[in-house]
C-alpha positions as CSV (number, residue, x, y, z in Angstrom):
1,M,-17.9,75.7,-24.4
2,A,-19.2,72.2,-25.0
3,E,-22.8,71.5,-23.9
4,R,-23.0,69.4,-20.8
5,R,-25.0,66.2,-21.3
6,T,-27.0,64.9,-18.4
7,P,-27.5,61.1,-17.7
8,W,-31.2,61.3,-18.3
9,R,-30.7,62.9,-21.7
10,N,-28.2,60.2,-22.6
11,N,-30.6,57.5,-21.6
12,I,-33.5,59.0,-23.6
13,E,-31.4,59.4,-26.7
14,A,-30.2,55.8,-26.5
15,A,-33.7,54.5,-26.0
16,L,-35.0,56.6,-29.0
17,M,-32.2,55.4,-31.2
18,A,-32.8,51.7,-30.2
19,L,-36.5,52.2,-31.0
20,V,-35.8,53.8,-34.3
21,M,-33.4,51.0,-35.2
22,A,-35.9,48.3,-34.1
23,L,-38.6,49.8,-36.2
24,F,-36.2,50.2,-39.2
25,L,-35.1,46.5,-38.9
26,K,-38.7,45.3,-38.6
27,H,-40.0,47.3,-41.5
28,F,-37.1,46.9,-43.9
29,V,-34.8,44.1,-42.9
30,V,-36.1,41.2,-40.7
31,E,-39.2,40.4,-38.8
32,A,-40.6,37.5,-36.8
33,Y,-43.8,35.7,-37.7
34,K,-45.8,33.0,-36.0
35,I,-47.2,30.1,-38.1
36,P,-50.9,29.7,-37.1
37,T,-52.1,26.9,-39.4
38,G,-50.8,23.7,-40.9
39,S,-50.8,24.7,-44.6
40,M,-47.0,24.4,-44.9
41,Q,-46.6,21.2,-42.7
42,P,-44.3,19.5,-42.2
43,T,-41.9,22.2,-43.5
44,L,-43.5,24.7,-41.1
45,I,-45.7,23.5,-38.2
46,G,-48.8,25.3,-37.0
47,D,-51.4,23.4,-35.0
48,E,-53.8,24.6,-32.4
49,Q,-54.6,21.2,-31.0
50,A,-51.0,20.2,-30.6
51,D,-50.1,23.7,-29.3
52,I,-47.1,23.8,-31.7
53,K,-46.6,27.0,-33.7
54,D,-43.3,27.6,-35.4
55,R,-41.8,31.1,-35.1
56,I,-39.9,32.1,-38.2
57,L,-37.5,34.9,-39.1
58,V,-38.5,36.7,-42.4
59,D,-35.9,38.4,-44.6
60,K,-37.7,41.6,-45.9
61,L,-34.6,43.1,-47.6
62,S,-34.0,40.6,-50.3
63,Y,-37.3,41.3,-52.1
64,V,-36.4,45.0,-52.1
65,L,-33.3,44.2,-54.1
66,R,-34.7,41.4,-56.4
67,A,-37.9,39.7,-57.5
68,P,-39.2,36.7,-55.6
69,E,-38.2,33.4,-57.1
70,R,-39.9,30.1,-57.7
71,W,-39.7,27.6,-54.8
72,E,-39.0,30.2,-52.1
73,V,-41.2,30.2,-49.0
74,A,-42.7,33.7,-49.0
75,V,-44.7,35.8,-46.5
76,F,-47.4,37.9,-48.2
77,R,-50.6,39.8,-47.5
78,Y,-53.5,37.7,-48.5
79,P,-55.2,39.6,-51.4
80,L,-58.7,38.7,-50.4
81,E,-58.2,39.7,-46.7
82,R,-55.3,42.1,-46.6
83,S,-55.2,42.3,-42.9
84,K,-53.8,38.8,-42.8
85,S,-50.3,37.5,-43.8
86,F,-49.9,34.1,-45.3
87,V,-46.9,31.8,-45.7
88,K,-46.7,29.6,-48.8
89,R,-44.2,28.4,-51.4
90,I,-44.0,30.2,-54.7
91,A,-45.0,27.7,-57.4
92,G,-45.8,29.9,-60.4
93,V,-44.2,33.1,-61.6
94,G,-46.0,35.1,-64.2
95,P,-46.2,35.4,-67.1
96,E,-46.7,31.7,-67.6
97,E,-49.2,28.9,-67.6
98,L,-49.1,26.4,-64.7
99,R,-50.9,23.0,-64.3
100,I,-50.9,20.1,-61.9
101,Q,-50.9,16.6,-63.5
102,N,-50.2,13.3,-61.9
103,G,-49.2,15.0,-58.7
104,D,-46.5,17.1,-60.5
105,L,-46.2,20.8,-61.4
106,W,-45.8,21.7,-65.1
107,A,-45.3,25.1,-66.8
108,R,-45.0,26.8,-70.2
109,A,-44.6,30.3,-71.4
110,N,-47.6,30.3,-73.7
111,E,-50.0,27.9,-75.5
112,S,-47.6,27.4,-78.4
113,D,-44.8,26.1,-76.2
114,P,-44.5,22.5,-74.9
115,W,-45.2,21.8,-71.2
116,R,-42.1,21.3,-69.1
117,I,-42.1,19.6,-65.7
118,L,-40.9,21.9,-62.9
119,R,-38.0,20.4,-61.0
120,R,-37.0,21.7,-57.6
121,P,-33.4,22.4,-56.4
122,P,-31.9,19.8,-54.1
123,A,-32.2,22.1,-51.0
124,V,-35.9,22.4,-51.6
125,M,-36.3,18.6,-52.1
126,D,-34.5,18.0,-48.8
127,A,-37.4,19.9,-47.2
128,Q,-40.1,18.2,-49.2
129,W,-39.1,14.6,-49.3
130,K,-41.5,12.8,-46.9
131,R,-39.9,9.9,-45.0
132,L,-42.1,6.8,-44.8
133,D,-40.5,4.9,-41.9
134,A,-39.9,5.9,-38.3
135,E,-36.3,6.1,-37.3
136,H,-36.6,4.2,-34.0
137,E,-39.1,1.5,-35.0
138,E,-37.8,-1.9,-34.1
139,Q,-40.2,-3.7,-36.5
140,S,-38.7,-3.7,-40.0
141,H,-40.6,-2.4,-43.0
142,W,-38.5,-4.7,-45.3
143,I,-40.1,-8.1,-45.8
144,P,-37.8,-10.9,-47.3
145,Q,-39.6,-12.8,-50.1
146,N,-39.2,-16.1,-52.0
147,L,-35.8,-16.9,-50.5
148,P,-34.0,-20.0,-51.8
149,A,-33.5,-22.7,-49.2
150,S,-29.7,-21.9,-49.2
151,S,-30.3,-18.2,-48.4
152,R,-30.5,-16.6,-44.9
153,W,-31.9,-13.1,-44.6
154,S,-32.9,-11.3,-41.5
155,A,-34.5,-7.9,-41.1
156,S,-34.5,-5.6,-38.1
157,G,-35.6,-1.9,-38.2
158,R,-33.8,-0.3,-41.0
159,T,-31.2,-3.1,-41.4
160,L,-31.0,-6.2,-43.6
161,A,-28.5,-8.9,-43.2
162,A,-28.6,-10.9,-46.5
163,K,-26.7,-14.2,-47.0
164,G,-27.3,-15.6,-50.5
165,N,-29.7,-14.7,-53.3
166,G,-33.1,-13.1,-52.5
167,T,-35.4,-10.1,-52.4
168,A,-37.0,-7.9,-49.8
169,A,-40.0,-5.6,-50.5
170,F,-40.8,-2.4,-48.6
171,R,-44.0,-3.0,-46.5
172,G,-44.3,-6.3,-48.3
173,G,-45.0,-4.6,-51.7
174,H,-48.6,-5.7,-51.7
175,E,-50.1,-2.2,-51.7
176,S,-49.0,1.0,-53.5
177,I,-47.2,3.7,-51.6
178,V,-49.8,6.5,-51.1
179,D,-50.0,10.1,-49.9
180,G,-50.6,9.5,-46.2
181,Y,-51.3,12.7,-44.4
182,L,-48.7,12.3,-41.6
183,D,-45.9,11.1,-43.9
184,G,-42.7,13.0,-43.3
185,Y,-43.6,14.5,-40.0
186,P,-40.9,14.6,-37.3
187,E,-41.4,11.6,-35.1
188,Q,-41.6,13.6,-31.9
189,L,-44.5,15.7,-33.3
190,V,-46.7,12.8,-34.5
191,P,-48.2,11.9,-31.1
192,W,-49.3,15.5,-30.6
193,L,-50.8,16.1,-34.0
194,P,-54.4,15.1,-35.0
195,A,-54.5,12.6,-37.9
196,H,-56.7,14.9,-40.0
197,G,-56.4,15.9,-43.6
198,R,-58.6,15.8,-46.7
199,D,-58.2,12.7,-48.9
200,S,-55.4,11.2,-46.9
201,G,-54.0,8.2,-48.7
202,A,-56.2,8.8,-51.8
203,N,-53.4,8.9,-54.3
204,A,-50.7,6.5,-55.3
205,V,-47.3,8.1,-55.4
206,G,-44.7,7.1,-57.9
207,D,-42.0,9.6,-57.2
208,L,-39.8,7.8,-54.6
209,R,-36.3,7.9,-53.1
210,V,-34.4,5.0,-51.4
211,E,-31.3,5.6,-49.4
212,G,-29.0,3.4,-47.3
213,T,-25.6,2.0,-46.8
214,L,-24.3,-1.3,-48.4
215,T,-21.4,-3.5,-47.5
216,A,-21.0,-6.1,-50.2
217,N,-19.4,-9.5,-49.4
218,N,-16.6,-10.8,-51.6
219,G,-19.0,-13.0,-53.5
220,C,-21.7,-10.4,-54.1
221,E,-22.5,-10.3,-57.8
222,R,-25.2,-7.7,-58.1
223,F,-27.3,-5.4,-55.9
224,T,-30.5,-4.0,-57.5
225,V,-33.2,-1.5,-56.4
226,V,-36.4,-1.8,-58.3
227,L,-38.9,1.1,-58.3
228,Q,-42.3,0.4,-59.7
229,E,-44.4,3.1,-61.4
230,G,-47.6,1.6,-62.8
231,A,-46.6,-1.1,-65.3
232,R,-43.0,0.0,-65.4
233,R,-40.1,-1.4,-63.4
234,Y,-37.0,0.9,-63.1
235,R,-33.9,-1.1,-62.2
236,F,-30.9,0.5,-60.5
237,E,-28.2,-2.2,-60.8
238,F,-24.9,-2.0,-58.9
239,A,-22.2,-4.4,-60.1
240,G,-20.7,-6.3,-57.2
241,P,-17.2,-7.4,-56.5
242,A,-17.9,-10.9,-58.0
243,A,-19.7,-9.6,-61.1
244,R,-18.6,-10.7,-64.6
245,A,-16.1,-8.6,-66.3
246,D,-18.6,-7.1,-68.7
247,E,-21.2,-6.2,-66.0
248,R,-21.9,-2.5,-65.4
249,T,-23.6,-0.4,-62.8
250,R,-26.6,1.0,-64.6
251,I,-30.1,2.3,-64.7
252,D,-32.5,0.4,-66.9
253,A,-35.9,2.1,-67.4
254,G,-37.3,-0.6,-69.7
255,P,-38.9,0.0,-73.1
256,S,-42.2,1.4,-71.6
257,A,-40.5,4.4,-70.1
258,R,-39.2,5.9,-73.3
259,P,-40.0,3.9,-76.4
260,T,-38.2,6.2,-78.8
261,A,-34.8,6.1,-77.1
262,D,-32.3,3.8,-75.5
263,A,-33.7,3.7,-71.9
264,A,-30.5,2.8,-70.1
265,A,-27.5,4.5,-68.7
266,Q,-24.4,2.9,-67.3
267,N,-20.8,3.2,-66.1
268,E,-18.0,0.9,-65.0
269,Y,-18.3,1.4,-61.2
270,R,-18.2,-1.8,-59.1
271,L,-19.0,-2.1,-55.4
272,P,-15.9,-2.7,-53.3
273,A,-15.7,-5.8,-51.2
274,N,-16.3,-5.5,-47.5
275,S,-16.3,-1.7,-47.7
276,R,-19.3,0.5,-46.7
277,V,-20.8,2.5,-49.5
278,R,-23.7,5.0,-49.2
279,F,-26.2,4.8,-52.1
280,A,-29.4,6.5,-53.1
281,V,-31.7,6.0,-56.1
282,Q,-34.8,8.0,-57.0
283,N,-37.6,8.5,-59.5
284,L,-38.4,12.2,-59.3
285,D,-40.3,14.4,-61.8
286,D,-39.7,12.0,-64.7
287,R,-36.0,11.6,-64.1
288,L,-34.2,8.6,-62.6
289,A,-30.9,9.2,-60.7
290,L,-28.4,6.9,-59.0
291,E,-26.0,8.4,-56.3
292,L,-22.9,6.9,-54.6
293,D,-21.5,8.5,-51.5
294,G,-23.5,11.7,-52.1
295,Q,-22.5,12.1,-55.8
296,E,-24.8,11.6,-58.7
297,R,-23.3,9.0,-61.0
298,L,-26.1,8.2,-63.4
299,A,-29.3,9.9,-64.6
300,L,-31.9,9.1,-67.1
301,E,-34.9,11.1,-68.4
302,I,-38.2,9.1,-68.8
303,E,-41.6,9.8,-70.1
304,P,-44.4,10.8,-67.8
305,A,-46.5,8.0,-66.3
306,E,-50.2,8.4,-65.7
307,D,-50.4,5.3,-63.5
308,Q,-48.5,6.1,-60.2
309,T,-49.0,2.8,-58.5
310,S,-45.7,2.1,-56.8
311,S,-43.5,-0.3,-54.8
312,V,-39.9,-0.7,-53.7
313,V,-37.9,-4.0,-53.9
314,L,-34.3,-4.8,-53.1
315,Q,-32.6,-7.7,-54.8
316,L,-29.2,-9.4,-54.2
317,E,-27.4,-12.0,-56.3
318,G,-24.4,-14.0,-55.1
319,E,-23.0,-14.3,-51.7
320,G,-24.9,-11.4,-50.1
321,A,-24.4,-8.0,-48.4
322,E,-25.2,-6.0,-45.3
323,L,-27.7,-3.2,-45.7
324,A,-28.2,-0.5,-43.1
325,E,-29.8,2.9,-42.6
326,L,-32.4,2.0,-45.2
327,M,-34.9,4.8,-45.7
328,V,-37.7,5.4,-48.2
329,Y,-39.1,8.8,-49.1
330,R,-42.0,10.0,-51.2
331,D,-42.5,13.3,-53.0
332,I,-45.4,15.6,-52.4
333,Y,-48.3,14.6,-54.6
334,Y,-49.9,17.9,-55.5
335,T,-53.7,17.6,-55.5
336,T,-56.1,19.6,-57.7
337,N,-59.8,19.9,-58.5
338,T,-59.3,21.0,-62.1
339,A,-57.5,19.8,-65.2
340,Q,-57.4,23.3,-66.6
341,P,-54.2,25.3,-66.4
342,W,-53.8,28.6,-64.6
343,Q,-52.7,31.5,-66.7
344,I,-50.6,33.7,-64.5
345,P,-50.2,37.3,-65.6
346,A,-46.9,39.2,-65.4
347,G,-46.2,40.5,-62.0
348,Q,-48.4,37.9,-60.3
349,Y,-47.5,34.8,-58.3
350,F,-49.1,31.4,-57.7
351,M,-48.8,30.1,-54.2
352,L,-49.0,26.5,-52.9
353,G,-48.7,25.0,-49.4
354,D,-46.4,22.0,-48.9
355,N,-49.3,20.4,-47.0
356,T,-51.2,20.0,-50.3
357,Q,-54.0,18.0,-48.8
358,D,-55.0,20.6,-46.2
359,S,-53.9,24.0,-47.5
360,S,-55.9,27.1,-48.5
361,D,-53.8,28.3,-51.4
362,S,-54.0,29.5,-54.9
363,R,-55.8,26.4,-56.1
364,E,-59.0,27.4,-54.3
365,W,-58.9,31.1,-53.3
366,T,-62.3,32.5,-54.3
367,L,-63.5,36.1,-54.5
368,A,-67.0,37.0,-53.3
369,Q,-68.6,40.3,-54.4
370,F,-71.6,42.4,-53.6
371,D,-72.9,45.4,-55.6
372,V,-74.5,47.7,-53.1
373,E,-75.8,51.2,-54.0
374,G,-73.6,51.6,-57.0
375,A,-70.4,50.4,-55.2
376,R,-68.7,47.0,-55.3
377,V,-67.7,45.3,-52.1
378,R,-65.1,42.5,-52.5
379,G,-63.7,39.9,-50.1
380,N,-62.6,36.3,-49.4
381,Y,-65.3,33.7,-50.1
382,R,-65.5,30.9,-47.5
383,E,-68.4,28.6,-47.8
384,R,-71.0,29.0,-44.9
385,E,-68.6,31.4,-43.2
386,N,-68.1,34.5,-45.3
387,P,-70.7,35.6,-46.3
388,R,-73.2,34.1,-44.0
389,A,-76.8,34.8,-42.9
390,V,-77.4,36.3,-39.5
391,G,-80.2,38.0,-37.5
392,Y,-82.9,35.4,-38.1
393,G,-86.0,36.5,-36.1
394,E,-84.6,40.0,-35.7
395,P,-86.5,43.1,-37.1
396,G,-85.4,43.6,-40.6
397,G,-83.6,40.2,-40.7
398,P,-82.2,38.0,-41.8
399,L,-79.2,39.9,-42.9
400,T,-76.1,38.9,-44.9
401,F,-72.9,39.4,-42.9
402,F,-69.7,39.9,-44.9
403,V,-66.1,40.9,-44.1
404,D,-64.4,42.6,-47.1
405,E,-60.8,42.5,-48.3
406,W,-59.9,45.3,-46.0
407,G,-61.3,43.7,-42.9
408,E,-64.4,45.9,-42.8
409,K,-67.7,44.3,-41.6
410,H,-70.9,44.7,-43.6
411,W,-74.5,43.8,-42.9
412,F,-76.7,43.7,-46.1
413,E,-80.5,43.5,-46.2
414,R,-81.5,40.9,-48.7
415,D,-83.1,43.2,-51.2
416,S,-80.3,45.8,-51.0
417,Y,-77.6,44.2,-53.2
418,R,-76.8,42.2,-56.3
419,R,-74.4,39.4,-55.8
420,P,-72.4,38.1,-58.8
421,A,-71.3,34.5,-58.7
422,P,-68.0,33.8,-56.8
423,E,-65.0,33.6,-59.0
424,L,-61.5,32.2,-58.6
425,A,-58.8,34.7,-57.5
426,P,-55.6,32.6,-57.4
427,F,-52.8,35.2,-57.8
428,V,-50.7,37.3,-55.5
429,P,-49.4,40.7,-56.8
430,R,-45.7,41.4,-56.5
431,A,-46.5,44.4,-54.2
432,M,-48.1,42.2,-51.6
433,I,-45.1,39.9,-51.1
434,Q,-43.4,41.0,-47.9
435,G,-40.4,38.8,-47.4
436,K,-38.7,35.4,-47.6
437,A,-38.8,32.9,-44.8
438,L,-35.3,32.4,-43.5
439,A,-35.3,30.1,-40.4
440,V,-37.4,28.6,-37.7
441,F,-36.2,29.7,-34.2
442,W,-39.0,28.4,-32.0
443,P,-40.4,26.3,-30.4
444,L,-37.8,24.6,-28.3
445,D,-39.7,22.3,-26.0
446,P,-37.5,19.8,-24.1
447,L,-40.4,18.3,-22.2
448,R,-41.8,17.0,-25.5
449,D,-38.4,16.6,-27.2
450,I,-39.4,19.2,-29.8
451,W,-36.5,21.2,-31.2
452,R,-37.6,23.1,-34.3
453,A,-34.7,25.4,-34.9
454,K,-33.7,25.1,-38.6
455,W,-33.2,26.9,-41.9
456,V,-36.2,27.1,-44.2
457,N,-35.6,25.8,-47.8
């Protein structure tokens, strides 16, 4: 005879099963995290003053099946304060050497190998390109210059109506594009965010991208985008409908970009007359590229440039064209306090925040240590915060207060310990990486027009 099941027993079993499944999913599959700080801005937002904290879903299963990969946004336990979880982008994967030079990331397997620049996949670049003009600004950033008397150019917002020969420079072209702290932030967030950040605008940025649409008139001979990088001028030339028969669409990097090779690439493409074409050109990680309607048509490797002073100029020859949806982006300019490379051991990872000007990451993590009664106490070193002196005026004071890597609190009398000098501790062991950031699912704030739901790349 079958056992009779009562309703209360059914409910208890269902609740227990739901609890077990929830714990299983949280521990092994997916978990939600809140972003408390701005180290990954603007990819992930966390700001107390603005009361904006992204909530993300973290995939914990993938790293059980495979190793973490470079450029993924990972959640991990902070090795110097293990009770805390951090979110950063994986920049270095041991064993290798990693360095930052001229704002870019470079790696090599060992000292006998040449350095290679680290190039990010397109999906990662979509997240990291920092747009330099606001979408809804009425005042144009494009300033027509030195126009012949016969030419008529007008600029409004992100649109240029060009009749005749002429040029227009982004922001007038008088000052270099720099690493402004709020570059790339979603427009609806900017009014709520404090304009803080260390060294904002301190570095010229040569890695740029220009996008837009172009409708060439019948008599348009050539459209050119010129990207400056130091003394170099990279010319992206589009042959127009009225160009000579031998004219080509091409990239010309000039002799200073690669003196040992032919610094040009070309094909026979011509702009169609009175037809809208989407174009993009970029100088990114020592590689020039020209795109048409979303497809890369030309690319050219160039030598690294130490001088990153930059500008963007548009040129038209012939009857003219209509330019719309013009946008300029800059790359992250990675900052560093050292010219020395980091030697990353096998099984260790080097983490960077996308908000390079204001991120506590592998570049600066420092270990503090105390030798007390034959034991060593280790933890995260934060200047004037951990350790710090307390108990002035108290019996037996002052004392040294210190929180160790496990979150335990210690009070040391001054003569009771030996303290080695703080040392850099930049790496995250494989075992401490908990999962891969998948998506932002919150906040959704219609009163402030903030809608943060998106995939994380």
